[in-house]
FIMARGU-929611 format. One line per field, with one value per residue (C-alpha): x, y, z; residue in one letter; residue number from 1. Coordinates in steps of 0.02 Angstrom, whole numbers, always signed. Layout:
<rs>
xx	X; ...
yy	Y; ...
zz	Z; ...
rest	a; ...
nr	NUM; ...
</rs>
This chain:
<rs>
xx	-2052; -1864; -1848; -1979; -1890; -1724; -1809; -1897; -1713; -1619; -1778; -1769; -1575; -1589; -1723; -1635; -1483; -1563; -1647; -1478; -1394; -1535; -1589; -1466; -1434; -1586; -1690; -1753; -1725; -1914; -1925; -1846; -1973; -2139; -2070; -2039; -2219; -2299; -2200; -2254; -2430; -2438; -2367; -2496; -2627; -2571; -2557; -2668; -2627; -2456; -2432; -2399; -2215; -2171; -2226; -2144; -1968; -1993; -2019; -1855; -1756; -1806; -1766; -1603; -1554; -1607; -1487; -1341; -1373; -1369; -1224; -1144; -1182; -1114; -960; -929; -930; -819; -662; -691; -573; -517; -440; -398; -259; -221; -339; -371; -568; -628; -791; -844; -913; -1113; -1112; -1255; -1259; -1296; -1149; -1028; -1069; -1036; -875; -817; -885; -778; -627; -651; -777; -976; -952; -818; -928; -1092; -1000; -916; -1083; -1181; -1038; -1033; -1226; -1204; -1090; -1210; -1113; -1171; -1128; -1069; -915; -858; -811; -630; -491; -457; -294; -369; -236; -248; -309; -382; -525; -705; -741; -590; -627; -802; -729; -613; -782; -873; -748; -683; -506; -449; -276; -158; -132; +65; +77; +232; +317; +453; +508; +365; +365; +222; +104; -59; +70; +103; -78; -114; +18; -10; -191; -172; -200; -312; -505; -457; -468; -321; -444; -484; -286; -254; -406; -323; -133; -229; -308; -148; +12; -4; -30; +136; +244; +223; +165; +77; +256; +322; +196; +296; +436; +328; +344; +471; +477; +461; +362; +222; +59; -93; -276; -377; -518; -389; -446; -334; -304; -240; -124; -53; -9; +61; +169; +216; +263; +376; +459; +486; +558; +686; +739; +766; +929; +1084; +1021; +931; +1080; +1195; +1055; +1085; +1283; +1237; +1125; +991; +808; +759; +633; +780; +888; +762; +730; +929; +908; +770; +869; +1017; +897; +833; +1012; +1083; +1035; +1200; +1207; +1387; +1383; +1231; +1351; +1477; +1331; +1242; +1402; +1414; +1242; +1286; +1440; +1346; +1218; +1357; +1423; +1257; +1273; +1108; +1089; +1056; +979; +910; +789; +697; +678; +594; +494; +446; +380; +305; +404; +502; +541; +658; +826; +901; +887; +893; +791; +629; +616; +758; +641; +489; +435; +424; +485; +572; +659; +834; +909; +793; +785; +916; +925; +838; +661; +511; +507; +566; +537; +504; +478; +660; +723; +802; +970; +957; +937; +1080; +1197; +1167; +1183; +1359; +1402; +1607; +1697; +1761; +1770; +1690; +1544; +1482; +1451; +1384; +1342; +1481; +1471; +1485; +1303; +1381; +1247; +1392; +1464; +1618; +1638; +1735; +1798; +1800; +1672; +1807; +1813; +1647; +1609; +1737; +1654; +1473; +1526; +1595; +1422; +1314; +1420; +1391; +1204; +1195; +1298; +1155; +1023; +940; +842
yy	-542; -529; -681; -646; -463; -567; -681; -541; -465; -621; -657; -470; -485; -666; -592; -436; -534; -657; -490; -428; -573; -586; -414; -294; -195; -78; -113; +31; +42; +79; -110; -142; -28; -102; -276; -185; -122; -283; -359; -212; -209; -405; -366; -223; -336; -470; -344; -213; -83; -44; +161; +234; +288; +98; +29; +172; +136; -47; -44; +68; -55; -194; -82; -29; -203; -256; -124; -189; -363; -306; -211; -357; -463; -323; -290; -482; -474; -324; -424; -566; -586; -683; -850; -908; -886; -721; -687; -579; -518; -451; -348; -313; -159; -168; -274; -270; -318; -510; -501; -419; -557; -703; -613; -625; -795; -870; -798; -801; -902; -888; -849; -711; -648; -640; -550; -429; -389; -357; -235; -162; -120; -54; +73; +122; +36; +69; -69; +53; +108; -71; -92; -137; -285; -300; -396; -473; -542; -688; -603; -450; -384; -407; -223; -157; -271; -199; -22; -30; -102; +51; +185; +71; +80; -53; -126; -103; -248; -273; -261; -341; -434; -489; -583; -506; -490; -424; -294; -416; -520; -336; -308; -485; -457; -278; -315; -503; -436; -291; -267; -184; -312; -327; -246; -91; -76; -81; +55; +161; +134; +199; +359; +412; +354; +453; +619; +575; +549; +360; +284; +111; +16; +111; +64; -75; +73; +180; +42; -25; -193; -164; -195; -76; -51; +5; -13; -147; -41; +71; +109; +78; +263; +267; +128; +191; +347; +279; +160; +312; +422; +289; +258; +454; +483; +339; +426; +599; +679; +572; +430; +523; +626; +461; +416; +580; +565; +390; +477; +380; +427; +332; +243; +191; +136; +29; -53; -97; -161; -271; -351; -377; -461; -571; -604; -672; -724; -704; -531; -508; -507; -390; -251; -318; -373; -189; -102; -207; -166; +31; +0; -72; +68; +195; +119; +109; -81; -177; -265; -427; -468; -666; -601; -478; -594; -714; -556; -517; -702; -729; -884; -865; -1067; -1057; -1128; -1094; -946; -952; -1002; -921; -840; -716; -645; -598; -443; -342; -188; -278; -380; -314; -445; -340; -154; -30; +40; -1; -99; +35; -25; -131; -322; -361; -249; -197; -217; -90; -180; -208; -33; +20; -107; +1; +138; +89; -21; -49; +11; -122; -140; -296; -295; -490; -618; -806; -913; -1021; -1198; -1265; -1197; -1088; -963; -851; -786; -774; -604; -546; -381; -470; -560; -711; -744; -724; -867; -987; -948; -995; -1142; -1215; -1172; -1249; -1404; -1443; -1409; -1517; -1647; -1634; -1646; -1473; -1390
zz	+3088; +3080; +3003; +2871; +2828; +2796; +2688; +2581; +2558; +2515; +2391; +2310; +2291; +2192; +2079; +2050; +2013; +1871; +1794; +1781; +1702; +1581; +1528; +1580; +1744; +1743; +1894; +1989; +2168; +2192; +2148; +2325; +2401; +2313; +2395; +2556; +2557; +2520; +2676; +2781; +2718; +2761; +2934; +2961; +2916; +3057; +3192; +3133; +3275; +3196; +3167; +3002; +3053; +3107; +2945; +2841; +2935; +2915; +2723; +2705; +2817; +2697; +2555; +2640; +2673; +2492; +2422; +2535; +2480; +2293; +2325; +2400; +2234; +2124; +2232; +2211; +2025; +2019; +2117; +1992; +1864; +1701; +1736; +1586; +1457; +1388; +1242; +1108; +1108; +934; +935; +752; +680; +702; +866; +973; +1155; +1122; +979; +1099; +1232; +1115; +1071; +1247; +1274; +1124; +1198; +1384; +1437; +1477; +1641; +1614; +1479; +1596; +1724; +1608; +1516; +1683; +1737; +1559; +1572; +1747; +1689; +1551; +1403; +1224; +1095; +975; +1070; +1099; +911; +937; +996; +1176; +1233; +1400; +1507; +1637; +1800; +1729; +1834; +1744; +1802; +1710; +1552; +1565; +1585; +1422; +1322; +1375; +1330; +1161; +1251; +1128; +1127; +973; +865; +779; +596; +528; +383; +291; +126; +22; -163; -232; -211; -164; -48; +46; +57; +144; +270; +311; +349; +436; +596; +581; +531; +356; +222; +87; -37; +72; +115; -94; -120; +4; -67; -231; -153; -43; -133; -292; -201; -125; -274; -294; -454; -453; -487; -343; -208; -108; -109; +9; +149; +249; +331; +519; +674; +678; +810; +755; +794; +741; +682; +584; +407; +264; +243; +423; +394; +241; +326; +478; +379; +244; +386; +458; +284; +257; +445; +407; +238; +308; +302; +283; +187; +61; +34; +15; -127; -210; -196; -303; -427; -364; -297; -131; -228; -361; -210; -168; -325; -323; -147; -202; -338; -239; -99; -219; -295; -134; +31; +117; +201; +204; -3; -30; -13; -145; -262; -253; -301; -453; -513; -473; -584; -736; -715; -704; -871; -954; -960; -946; -770; -848; -657; -661; -524; -635; -759; -630; -592; -770; -795; -615; -625; -452; -448; -593; -554; -703; -812; -1005; -1168; -1198; -1018; -1057; -1204; -1087; -1144; -995; -925; -776; -901; -878; -1009; -1132; -1056; -1018; -847; -688; -694; -659; -471; -332; -397; -187; -38; +6; +189; +287; +283; +106; +70; +181; +99; -71; +25; +98; -52; -34; -187; -324; -515; -533; -667; -680; -558; -557; -418; -354; -397; -220; -178; -36; -84; -111; -308; -398; -448; -615; -695; -886; -984; -1010; -827; -797; -933; -861; -695; -780; -859; -696; -610; -762; -763; -581; -605; -743; -631; -504; -630; -578; -736
rest	m; f; f; a; v; i; l; a; v; v; r; n; a; l; v; v; r; e; v; q; l; r; f; g; f; n; v; s; i; f; y; f; c; d; m; a; n; k; v; k; t; k; k; s; g; r; r; g; g; k; s; k; k; h; r; f; g; l; g; w; l; i; a; g; l; s; v; l; a; l; a; g; v; v; a; g; f; c; i; q; s; h; r; g; d; d; a; w; v; y; v; p; k; g; s; d; a; d; a; i; h; d; s; l; a; v; k; l; g; d; a; e; a; n; r; v; m; m; l; w; r; l; q; g; g; v; a; d; k; a; h; g; a; y; f; v; r; h; g; d; l; s; i; s; t; a; r; r; l; k; t; g; r; q; s; a; v; k; v; s; w; h; d; v; r; t; f; p; e; l; c; r; a; v; t; r; n; t; e; c; s; p; e; e; f; a; a; a; c; e; r; v; l; p; g; c; g; f; n; a; n; e; w; v; a; a; f; l; p; d; s; y; e; v; y; w; t; a; s; g; d; k; i; v; e; k; l; l; a; h; r; n; e; w; w; k; g; e; r; t; a; k; a; h; a; l; g; l; t; p; v; e; v; a; t; v; a; s; i; t; e; e; e; t; a; r; g; d; e; r; g; k; v; a; r; l; y; l; n; r; l; k; r; g; m; k; l; q; a; d; p; t; v; k; f; a; a; q; r; f; d; l; r; r; i; g; g; d; v; l; k; t; d; s; p; y; n; t; y; r; v; n; g; l; p; p; g; p; i; r; v; a; s; k; a; a; i; e; d; v; l; n; a; p; e; h; t; y; l; y; m; c; a; k; s; d; f; s; g; y; h; d; f; a; e; d; y; a; t; h; m; s; n; a; r; r; y; q; a; e; l; n; k; r; n; i; h
nr	1; 2; 3; 4; 5; 6; 7; 8; 9; 10; 11; 12; 13; 14; 15; 16; 17; 18; 19; 20; 21; 22; 23; 24; 25; 26; 27; 28; 29; 30; 31; 32; 33; 34; 35; 36; 37; 38; 39; 40; 41; 42; 43; 44; 45; 46; 47; 48; 49; 50; 51; 52; 53; 54; 55; 56; 57; 58; 59; 60; 61; 62; 63; 64; 65; 66; 67; 68; 69; 70; 71; 72; 73; 74; 75; 76; 77; 78; 79; 80; 81; 82; 83; 84; 85; 86; 87; 88; 89; 90; 91; 92; 93; 94; 95; 96; 97; 98; 99; 100; 101; 102; 103; 104; 105; 106; 107; 108; 109; 110; 111; 112; 113; 114; 115; 116; 117; 118; 119; 120; 121; 122; 123; 124; 125; 126; 127; 128; 129; 130; 131; 132; 133; 134; 135; 136; 137; 138; 139; 140; 141; 142; 143; 144; 145; 146; 147; 148; 149; 150; 151; 152; 153; 154; 155; 156; 157; 158; 159; 160; 161; 162; 163; 164; 165; 166; 167; 168; 169; 170; 171; 172; 173; 174; 175; 176; 177; 178; 179; 180; 181; 182; 183; 184; 185; 186; 187; 188; 189; 190; 191; 192; 193; 194; 195; 196; 197; 198; 199; 200; 201; 202; 203; 204; 205; 206; 207; 208; 209; 210; 211; 212; 213; 214; 215; 216; 217; 218; 219; 220; 221; 222; 223; 224; 225; 226; 227; 228; 229; 230; 231; 232; 233; 234; 235; 236; 237; 238; 239; 240; 241; 242; 243; 244; 245; 246; 247; 248; 249; 250; 251; 252; 253; 254; 255; 256; 257; 258; 259; 260; 261; 262; 263; 264; 265; 266; 267; 268; 269; 270; 271; 272; 273; 274; 275; 276; 277; 278; 279; 280; 281; 282; 283; 284; 285; 286; 287; 288; 289; 290; 291; 292; 293; 294; 295; 296; 297; 298; 299; 300; 301; 302; 303; 304; 305; 306; 307; 308; 309; 310; 311; 312; 313; 314; 315; 316; 317; 318; 319; 320; 321; 322; 323; 324; 325; 326; 327; 328; 329; 330; 331; 332; 333; 334; 335; 336; 337; 338; 339; 340; 341; 342; 343; 344; 345; 346; 347; 348; 349; 350; 351; 352; 353; 354; 355; 356; 357; 358; 359; 360; 361; 362; 363; 364; 365; 366; 367; 368; 369; 370; 371; 372; 373; 374; 375; 376; 377; 378; 379; 380; 381; 382; 383; 384; 385; 386; 387
</rs>
């Protein structure tokens, strides 16, 4: 009799576990009662003289033991954890339970995916709430991962970029780790930035290269607003006052910074280059900045600037137009902006790359000295067969 009870308990637990793994955790306690009653009836038929009270107690004993066995199975699942490497799990919008399982299995393996999904169903998980990105570390409990999916408690992803020239490049860089597409981000800029005082030529000045945290599911508008808020906070107070002291707006400072950053890769020279451009602006001279010609012609590979490219018809070509171009020619870094705001005083108006190709420049106060420097550099270009 006792042996038959134990067999029924084990059989019930195994059946329930299989149903859980395949169809979700929706098995009623009354399933155990039903199985218990079958054992009860079978045993009653054999002995015929058992009282109703004894049969009722036996049925509930089997049900209770079955529940304990099932609790042991579930408890075993609860203490299991992810044994693989740290991984990002992405659950796209509109995923159903099968798609969620597949997203888990790809990154965590089938066994862990099965455990998490069983526990997720046990907790009453709803597919729509699981939409998001989840960073699962080695050793994270399966039940913890299931709970995060159930509540939608996703991990923040990092958004960062540097060395970005054009707005399309910026869109791709910002959205690289998010569900938002470059096109959606661009559309969000078009919706949000005009109302914040930025025209289309100035959009790259609305953002500062840095490391940001956003949710993978964040909309384009949310990302734009977060990045713009950081930029506005950074510009508050002293930096804006310094810009006004130079007779420039923050966007114009970013424009000068973008030119200096393209002009020299030497950080210790940027302030000196920035002051040269500020001197030319103050005197009403054309900037004649080679990087603006490259941007105007979209020829970033040019090593020598001259000939027809100088005639490129564009408001960005500072060999043709007075003053600053209509916007930055790249996303200026914070350091480059600081170099403009704190540019050291000097009286240089001209510069030319050094002929030793060190990346530094020869500076001059007058055109004659500048041309002497330029001829020396051009001779070295010819010598090295650089065209």
